[in-house]
C-alpha positions, 0 to 999 in steps of 0.5 A, a space after each residue: 976845719 980850723 975855723 969852727 974850732 976857733 969860733 967854739 973857743 971864742 964862745 967857750 963852747 965844749 959840746 956834751 958828747 956823752 948821751 948818759 951824761 945828758 940823760 943824767 943831767 936831764 933827770 936831775 933838771 926834771 926829775 918828774 916828766 912834765 915837771 917843771 912846767 916851764 924849763 930854760 936851757 943855757 947853751 943848746 949847742 947841737 942839742 945833745 942836752 936838749 933832746 932828753 930835756 925835750 922828752 921830760 918837759 912840758 915847755 922847753 926854751 933852748 937858748 943858743 947864741 951861735 946863730 950857725 947852730 940855730 937852723 939845725 936845732 930848729 930843724 931837729 925839734 920841728 916836730 916838737 911844738 912844746 920846744 922853742 928854740 931862741 936865737 940869742 944870748 940867755 943873759 939878755 932874756 928877761 926872766 919869765 913871770 912865772 916859775 921856771 927852772 934852768 939847765 944847761 952846759 954852761 960856757 965856763 967863761 960866762 958861769 959867774 954871770 949865768 949863776 947871778 942871772 938865776 940867783 936874781 930871777 925871782 921865778 927861778 926855782 932851780 938850776 942844774 948847771 955843768 960848770 968848770 969843776 972848781 967852781 962847783 967845788 968852791 961854791 958847794 963847800 966841797 974844798 971844806 971852805 965857803 965862798 961870800 956868794 954861797 954864804 950871802 945867798 944861803 937864806 934863800 938858796 941851797 948849792 949842792 955838787 951833784 957829780 963830776 964829769 970827765 972832760 973827754 965827755 965834751 967836744 972839744 974837751 976842755 982842759 979841766 973836768 966838769 962839775 954838776 952844780 944844783 942851785 935850789 931856791 928854798 920854798 920857805 926862806 930862812 930869813 924874811 923881811 927887808 931888815 933881816 936880809 939887810 942885816 944878813 948881808 952886812 954881816 956877811 960882807 963885813 965878815 968876808 972883808 978880810 979886816 983883821 985877818 979873821 972872822 972874829 976880828 972882822 966882826 969886832 969892828 961892828 960888835 963889842 968883843 964881848 958879844 962877839 965872844 958869846 956868839 962864837 961860842 953859841 956857834 961852836 967857833 973857834 975864834 982863830 978860824 979863817 972866814 972860808 972855814 965857816 960853814 953857812 949854818 954856823 953863819 946863821 947862828 952867828 947872825 942869831 946872836 949878833 942881830 939887833 
């Protein structure tokens, strides 16, 4: 009995064991039955989330890295021809060329890589992920502070904390609760064009560089103080604010004032 537990810890596996939670996640990932037309599941595990996802999807690719679990998954969904159980690492998969959604109970140790994969895949319209609660709260501004990744991707993606899941709804129970993170690619980006996106990235990364101790001081390294003052007044920001305290919509106002 000790060997499977050790293996689960190595792969950062905490299997979802609560049917109501699985149903809730599936409804968020596929709000209308048959839509999205293609759904990718990260870490199918023993199929607790795969089952409600399969009922709500038209085509489901369920990825599982643990080869020991794959035969059981394939047997369980053998009568569902629209479900394809893929043996292997989700992160090694090539993103489909057509639009698709992602859902899954994400291994906490691989959360950042999986999120990056979803953000960089052009066809990924949205992702519904069970992550470590602290990660979900940080990325969605739930602490009243915003991270570099969230702000940098804000013109193209929205981030939302859709709920908290008690750690005892998993087996084995992780040390912390989980958060239900929703990332959605905007149908119409807030900024378009290579120059605009590059200017946005440069501004945000300069602001988060930490030079000078405040956002105002950091931005003055690339822009005249008078212009930065005007931008802060337009964005209704105090010059003494720390960079993490500035919400993404206020960043957009700064960009409008400071863009070339």
